[in-house]
C-alpha positions, 0 to 999 in steps of 0.5 A: 119888735122881734123879726127872724129872717130864714134862708131854706133850702127852697131858695126863699127868704122867709121873715117872721114876727116872733114878738108873741112868742118871745113875750109868750102871749101866744100859743099860735102856730108861727107863720111868715109875715113876708117871703121872697124867692131869692135863690133858684137854690137854696139860700146858704149865707145872709147878712143884714145891715142897719143903714138908718133907722128903720132901713136895712140892707140884706144880702144873701149868697146861694147854692145857685152861685148868686147874690141877692141884695134887698133894701127895706124899712121896718115899722112897728104898724101890724100891717106894714111891717115891712115896706119899700122892699127893693131888691137885685139878683147877681148870677153867676158871681162865683163858680160854686156855692156862696157859703158866706157873705158879710159887708165890711163897711158900708159907704153909704152910711 
């Protein structure tokens, strides 16, 4: 399975399953399989860390000066690709838009 996470100027983070596109087995229009409003303004930066097999944490920063954090699981079943989505937003952590975000070390491992 191949997933792409994208952040847009509308503040949404969208998840796309591009498996069929990579395997050249589909000519259908690509549609997001999941979306979440992470920021009031644009999403400028994003990082995803694997915590355990199938468990991930997503971090994003935006023009709204906030940091968005979401934990989730990825599965191969078509109707349950993303599950156990938990999220939290931290407002005004910077005095300007956040153009970069990255987790250096995960202490939860």
